[in-house]
NUKOLFI-13988 format. One record per atom (N, C-alpha, C): atom name; residue number from 1; residue in three letters; x, y, z. Coordinates in Angstrom, 2 decimals. Layout:
BEGIN
{rec CA NUM ala {X Y Z}}
...
This chain:
BEGIN
{rec N 1 unk {0.77 -1.23 -0.16}}
{rec CA 1 unk {0.03 -0.16 0.04}}
{rec C 1 unk {0.79 1.15 0.20}}
{rec N 2 unk {0.62 2.30 -0.97}}
{rec CA 2 unk {1.33 3.50 -0.91}}
{rec C 2 unk {1.32 4.44 0.14}}
{rec N 3 unk {2.26 5.04 0.54}}
{rec CA 3 unk {2.56 6.14 1.67}}
{rec C 3 unk {2.14 7.15 1.19}}
{rec N 4 unk {2.11 8.16 2.05}}
{rec CA 4 unk {1.90 9.72 1.69}}
{rec C 4 unk {3.48 9.93 0.89}}
{rec N 5 unk {4.52 9.96 1.22}}
{rec CA 5 unk {5.47 9.97 0.40}}
{rec C 5 unk {5.62 9.59 -0.96}}
{rec N 6 unk {5.20 8.36 -1.33}}
{rec CA 6 unk {4.81 7.74 -2.49}}
{rec C 6 unk {3.91 8.78 -3.30}}
{rec N 7 unk {2.82 9.11 -2.68}}
{rec CA 7 unk {1.62 9.79 -3.12}}
{rec C 7 unk {2.18 11.18 -3.73}}
{rec N 8 unk {3.23 11.72 -2.93}}
{rec CA 8 unk {3.93 13.12 -3.12}}
{rec C 8 unk {4.50 13.00 -4.40}}
{rec N 9 unk {5.58 11.81 -4.32}}
{rec CA 9 unk {6.46 11.70 -5.25}}
{rec C 9 unk {5.70 11.70 -6.83}}
{rec N 10 unk {4.59 10.61 -6.71}}
{rec CA 10 unk {4.07 10.51 -7.78}}
{rec C 10 unk {3.36 11.82 -8.44}}
{rec N 11 unk {2.43 12.61 -7.30}}
{rec CA 11 unk {2.06 13.93 -7.57}}
{rec C 11 unk {2.98 14.73 -8.39}}
{rec N 12 unk {4.62 14.98 -7.88}}
{rec CA 12 unk {5.05 15.71 -8.55}}
{rec C 12 unk {5.30 15.02 -9.82}}
{rec N 13 unk {5.78 13.86 -9.90}}
{rec CA 13 unk {5.85 13.33 -11.34}}
{rec C 13 unk {4.71 13.94 -12.64}}
{rec N 14 unk {3.56 13.77 -12.10}}
{rec CA 14 unk {2.30 14.12 -12.59}}
{rec C 14 unk {2.35 15.59 -13.17}}
{rec N 15 unk {2.82 16.41 -12.12}}
{rec CA 15 unk {2.83 17.79 -12.33}}
{rec C 15 unk {3.99 17.85 -13.32}}
{rec N 16 unk {4.99 17.50 -13.24}}
{rec CA 16 unk {6.34 17.79 -14.01}}
{rec C 16 unk {5.88 17.08 -15.81}}
{rec N 17 unk {5.16 16.31 -15.90}}
{rec CA 17 unk {4.91 15.71 -16.91}}
{rec C 17 unk {3.86 16.64 -17.77}}
{rec N 18 unk {2.60 17.18 -16.80}}
{rec CA 18 unk {1.71 17.93 -17.20}}
{rec C 18 unk {2.28 19.09 -17.78}}
{rec N 19 unk {3.43 19.67 -17.07}}
{rec CA 19 unk {3.92 20.90 -17.35}}
{rec C 19 unk {4.97 20.86 -18.52}}
{rec N 20 unk {5.47 19.84 -18.92}}
{rec CA 20 unk {6.58 19.74 -19.73}}
{rec C 20 unk {5.93 18.50 -21.00}}
{rec N 21 unk {5.13 19.18 -21.92}}
{rec CA 21 unk {4.49 18.01 -22.75}}
{rec C 21 unk {5.53 16.99 -23.54}}
{rec N 22 unk {6.53 17.57 -23.70}}
{rec CA 22 unk {7.45 16.99 -24.42}}
{rec C 22 unk {8.21 16.02 -23.62}}
{rec N 23 unk {8.22 15.91 -22.81}}
{rec CA 23 unk {8.99 14.93 -21.88}}
{rec C 23 unk {8.73 13.50 -22.10}}
{rec N 24 unk {7.72 12.89 -22.00}}
{rec CA 24 unk {7.33 11.53 -22.79}}
{rec C 24 unk {8.12 11.28 -23.86}}
{rec N 25 unk {8.21 11.83 -24.73}}
{rec CA 25 unk {8.69 11.84 -25.83}}
{rec C 25 unk {10.22 11.97 -26.37}}
{rec N 26 unk {10.99 12.67 -25.33}}
{rec CA 26 unk {12.31 12.69 -25.09}}
{rec C 26 unk {12.73 11.57 -24.48}}
{rec N 27 unk {11.94 11.18 -23.11}}
{rec CA 27 unk {12.25 9.78 -22.99}}
{rec C 27 unk {12.10 8.78 -23.59}}
{rec N 28 unk {11.33 8.98 -24.36}}
{rec CA 28 unk {11.06 7.53 -25.25}}
{rec C 28 unk {12.14 7.51 -26.31}}
{rec N 29 unk {12.53 8.66 -26.87}}
{rec CA 29 unk {14.03 8.74 -27.64}}
{rec C 29 unk {15.01 8.05 -26.93}}
{rec N 30 unk {15.24 8.26 -25.86}}
{rec CA 30 unk {16.16 8.01 -25.23}}
{rec C 30 unk {16.37 6.54 -24.69}}
{rec N 31 unk {15.25 5.96 -24.83}}
{rec CA 31 unk {15.03 4.49 -24.67}}
{rec C 31 unk {15.29 3.92 -26.11}}
{rec N 32 unk {14.78 4.42 -26.96}}
{rec CA 32 unk {14.90 3.83 -28.60}}
{rec C 32 unk {16.15 4.15 -28.95}}
{rec N 33 unk {17.12 4.97 -28.43}}
{rec CA 33 unk {18.44 5.19 -28.89}}
{rec C 33 unk {18.99 4.33 -28.34}}
{rec N 34 unk {18.96 3.73 -26.91}}
{rec CA 34 unk {19.61 2.67 -26.40}}
{rec C 34 unk {19.29 1.35 -26.78}}
{rec N 35 unk {17.86 1.26 -27.26}}
{rec CA 35 unk {17.58 -0.07 -28.28}}
{rec C 35 unk {18.44 -0.16 -29.35}}
{rec N 36 unk {18.70 1.25 -30.19}}
{rec CA 36 unk {19.35 1.33 -31.35}}
{rec C 36 unk {21.01 0.88 -30.97}}
{rec N 37 unk {21.22 1.05 -30.04}}
{rec CA 37 unk {23.01 1.23 -30.07}}
{rec C 37 unk {23.09 -0.47 -29.51}}
{rec N 38 unk {21.95 -1.05 -28.88}}
{rec CA 38 unk {22.36 -2.36 -28.38}}
{rec C 38 unk {21.87 -3.30 -29.62}}
{rec N 39 unk {21.02 -2.98 -30.58}}
{rec CA 39 unk {20.67 -3.51 -31.81}}
{rec C 39 unk {22.11 -3.42 -32.94}}
{rec N 40 unk {22.87 -2.32 -32.72}}
{rec CA 40 unk {23.90 -2.39 -33.57}}
{rec C 40 unk {25.31 -3.18 -33.08}}
{rec N 41 unk {25.04 -3.45 -31.63}}
{rec CA 41 unk {26.37 -4.40 -31.14}}
{rec C 41 unk {25.75 -5.72 -31.46}}
{rec N 42 unk {24.51 -5.91 -31.38}}
{rec CA 42 unk {24.33 -7.44 -31.76}}
{rec C 42 unk {24.18 -7.83 -33.38}}
{rec N 43 unk {24.53 -6.73 -34.09}}
{rec CA 43 unk {24.64 -6.83 -35.81}}
{rec C 43 unk {23.23 -7.02 -36.30}}
{rec N 44 unk {22.19 -6.22 -35.52}}
{rec CA 44 unk {21.05 -6.20 -36.27}}
{rec C 44 unk {20.74 -4.76 -37.05}}
{rec N 45 unk {21.43 -4.67 -38.18}}
{rec CA 45 unk {21.54 -3.30 -38.88}}
{rec C 45 unk {20.11 -2.70 -38.93}}
{rec N 46 unk {19.35 -3.60 -39.61}}
{rec CA 46 unk {17.99 -3.11 -40.30}}
{rec C 46 unk {17.07 -2.49 -39.32}}
{rec N 47 unk {17.11 -3.54 -37.84}}
{rec CA 47 unk {16.32 -3.27 -37.16}}
{rec C 47 unk {16.82 -1.69 -36.45}}
{rec N 48 unk {18.06 -1.60 -36.23}}
{rec CA 48 unk {18.94 -0.68 -35.68}}
{rec C 48 unk {18.40 0.56 -36.72}}
{rec N 49 unk {18.36 0.69 -37.96}}
{rec CA 49 unk {18.09 1.74 -38.58}}
{rec C 49 unk {16.87 2.07 -38.25}}
{rec N 50 unk {15.82 1.16 -38.00}}
{rec CA 50 unk {14.21 1.55 -37.88}}
{rec C 50 unk {14.25 2.10 -36.88}}
{rec N 51 unk {14.93 1.85 -35.73}}
{rec CA 51 unk {14.84 2.19 -34.29}}
{rec C 51 unk {15.61 3.82 -34.18}}
{rec N 52 unk {16.42 3.84 -35.11}}
{rec CA 52 unk {17.02 5.41 -35.11}}
{rec C 52 unk {16.15 6.21 -35.90}}
{rec N 53 unk {15.43 6.06 -36.85}}
{rec CA 53 unk {14.34 6.54 -37.47}}
{rec C 53 unk {13.24 6.83 -36.62}}
{rec N 54 unk {12.82 6.11 -35.76}}
{rec CA 54 unk {11.46 6.35 -34.80}}
{rec C 54 unk {12.02 7.31 -33.67}}
{rec N 55 unk {13.54 6.98 -33.26}}
{rec CA 55 unk {13.76 8.00 -32.14}}
{rec C 55 unk {13.89 9.31 -32.66}}
{rec N 56 unk {14.51 9.47 -33.85}}
{rec CA 56 unk {14.59 10.90 -34.43}}
{rec C 56 unk {13.20 11.53 -34.34}}
{rec N 57 unk {12.11 10.52 -34.70}}
{rec CA 57 unk {10.86 11.04 -34.58}}
{rec C 57 unk {10.22 11.54 -33.40}}
{rec N 58 unk {10.52 10.66 -32.41}}
{rec CA 58 unk {10.20 10.83 -30.96}}
{rec C 58 unk {10.99 12.24 -30.42}}
{rec N 59 unk {12.19 12.41 -30.76}}
{rec CA 59 unk {12.79 13.61 -30.35}}
{rec C 59 unk {12.36 14.86 -31.06}}
{rec N 60 unk {12.02 14.83 -32.34}}
{rec CA 60 unk {11.49 15.79 -33.18}}
{rec C 60 unk {10.12 16.27 -32.39}}
{rec N 61 unk {9.14 15.53 -32.11}}
{rec CA 61 unk {7.90 15.65 -31.49}}
{rec C 61 unk {8.05 16.34 -30.34}}
{rec N 62 unk {9.15 15.77 -29.30}}
{rec CA 62 unk {9.17 16.01 -27.92}}
{rec C 62 unk {9.72 17.45 -27.99}}
{rec N 63 unk {10.80 17.94 -28.81}}
{rec CA 63 unk {11.20 19.34 -28.90}}
{rec C 63 unk {9.89 20.51 -29.13}}
{rec N 64 unk {9.28 19.88 -30.32}}
{rec CA 64 unk {8.11 20.92 -30.71}}
{rec C 64 unk {7.44 21.06 -29.59}}
{rec N 65 unk {6.86 19.87 -29.01}}
{rec CA 65 unk {5.95 20.11 -27.83}}
{rec C 65 unk {6.33 20.56 -26.56}}
{rec N 66 unk {7.84 20.52 -26.40}}
{rec CA 66 unk {8.35 21.03 -25.10}}
{rec C 66 unk {8.44 22.88 -25.51}}
{rec N 67 unk {8.64 23.23 -26.90}}
{rec CA 67 unk {8.68 24.60 -26.97}}
{rec C 67 unk {7.07 25.10 -27.01}}
{rec N 68 unk {6.12 24.64 -27.52}}
{rec CA 68 unk {4.87 24.76 -27.08}}
{rec C 68 unk {4.56 25.08 -25.91}}
{rec N 69 unk {4.84 24.17 -25.08}}
{rec CA 69 unk {4.71 24.18 -23.61}}
{rec C 69 unk {5.41 25.49 -22.99}}
{rec N 70 unk {6.64 25.65 -23.29}}
{rec CA 70 unk {7.29 26.71 -22.78}}
{rec C 70 unk {6.75 27.99 -23.09}}
{rec N 71 unk {6.12 28.26 -24.64}}
{rec CA 71 unk {5.30 29.40 -24.86}}
{rec C 71 unk {4.25 29.61 -24.32}}
{rec N 72 unk {3.62 28.55 -24.02}}
{rec CA 72 unk {2.18 28.67 -23.23}}
{rec C 72 unk {2.56 29.11 -21.63}}
{rec N 73 unk {3.60 28.55 -21.27}}
{rec CA 73 unk {3.71 29.03 -19.87}}
{rec C 73 unk {4.32 30.51 -19.73}}
{rec N 74 unk {4.98 30.77 -20.65}}
{rec CA 74 unk {5.40 32.26 -20.76}}
{rec C 74 unk {4.29 33.17 -20.86}}
{rec N 75 unk {3.37 32.69 -21.84}}
{rec CA 75 unk {2.21 33.62 -22.11}}
{rec C 75 unk {1.40 33.64 -20.77}}
{rec N 76 unk {1.05 32.44 -19.95}}
{rec CA 76 unk {0.27 32.32 -19.00}}
{rec C 76 unk {0.94 33.40 -17.71}}
{rec N 77 unk {2.31 33.51 -17.45}}
{rec CA 77 unk {3.31 34.39 -16.68}}
{rec C 77 unk {3.09 35.63 -17.05}}
{rec N 78 unk {2.83 36.01 -18.22}}
{rec CA 78 unk {2.66 37.49 -18.42}}
{rec C 78 unk {1.30 38.04 -18.19}}
{rec N 79 unk {0.38 37.12 -18.19}}
{rec CA 79 unk {-1.02 37.54 -17.98}}
{rec C 79 unk {-1.36 37.72 -16.62}}
């Protein structure tokens, strides 16, 4: 059963992701890039190329969402 400190941590994590829309995609990029590196080391070049492509897309979406999130936050602070 989760205690209060676990709930506080989960609340902070949820608030972080709510304020940083691109964060899940950037984390996904890092995971996919790790899978890419492991695939290359195992000689699975075709799979590694596919994973590298998907990781690039994840990073691109994450960066765009972070910029939108940042702009929205700046607009809210000026109001």
